[in-house]
N, C-alpha and C positions, 0 to 999 in steps of 0.2 A: 329688908334693903332688895330693891329689884335688880335682875341680873344685869340689866345695862348700866346700872350706878356701878356694880361691881367691876364690870367691864372696863369702864372710864378711869376708875380708880386704879385698876391695874395697868391701864396704859399710862397714867399718870405717873405711877411709880417707876414704870420702865423708862420713860422719858428722862425722869430725874436720874436714873442710875445710869444712863448712857455715858456719861463722862467716865466711867469705868473704863471704856476702851482706850482711855489715854493711859490711866494708872497701872492696869494689870500688865500690859506688855512691859511697861517701865520695870515694875516690880519683879516680873519673872525673867528680865533680861531678854524678852522676845524682840523680834524686829518688827514685823507685820501680824495683824490678826489673821487667822487661817482664811483662805481664799481671798483675801485683799490684795494680792501680789500684782503689781503692775508687771510690764515686760521686764524691767530691770531686775525685780524681785524674783520672777521666775527663772531668768538667766542665771542669778546667784545661785537660786537653789538646785537647778538642774544642769547648768553648764550650756544651755542653749535655749534659742526662744523657737517655738514652734512657727512653721512657715505660715500658717493661716492665722495665728495669733499676731504675728509680726504685721501681716498683711492689713488686718482688721483693726489693729491698736490705734490707729490714727481716726477711726470713723466716729468715734465716740467720746467726748471729753466731758467729765463730771461738772456739772454746775458748781459743786463746792468740793473742789479735790481736798482730800485728806479731812472732811468735814470742818473746814475752816474758811473764813472768808479771806479773799485775796489780801495778802500783808499781814495777816494775824499769825502765821506759822510760828513766829519767833516772840509773841506777846506775853507767853506764860499760861500757866494752867488755869487761872480764873477766865481769860478770854475766850481759851480753847473749849473749856467747859460750858460756856455760854454758846459757842458755836455748834457744839456737839448737841445742846439741848434744841437750838433753834433748827438744825437739820432733821433731829428726830421728829419734831413738829411738823416741819415740812413734808417729811417723807409719810408721816402718818395721814397728814391731809390730803396729799395726792392720791393714796391708795384709797382713802375713803371716797375722794369724790370719783375716782375712776369706778368704783364698785358701785357708787349711786348712780352713776350714768349709764353704766351696762344693766344695773337692775331695772332701772327705768326703762330702758330699751327693750329688754326681754319680757317686762310684765305688760307692754301695751297690748291693750286688746284691739284686734283686727276686725 
């Protein structure tokens, strides 16, 4: 089996396992995944919001907040799992496209 085939199988397994991000925090009675805090979560954890973060927090809004489509937040685990998988595929596609474009630019002969 070629190494690229193994890579694609590994990526597919990770995509299918991505909905574990919904189950594990619930199972372990955790709020958010580590590092995925918004300004409210940081304020809850530390008691304040850093000034720079507060100023920059409105600069960027995620295209799929909480990895779900708009209006799907309360639809249940099957819908949220599907949204997680779509989010994983979209993220991988964007990273691969960016890497491909950067590789093409850097490998151009002058």
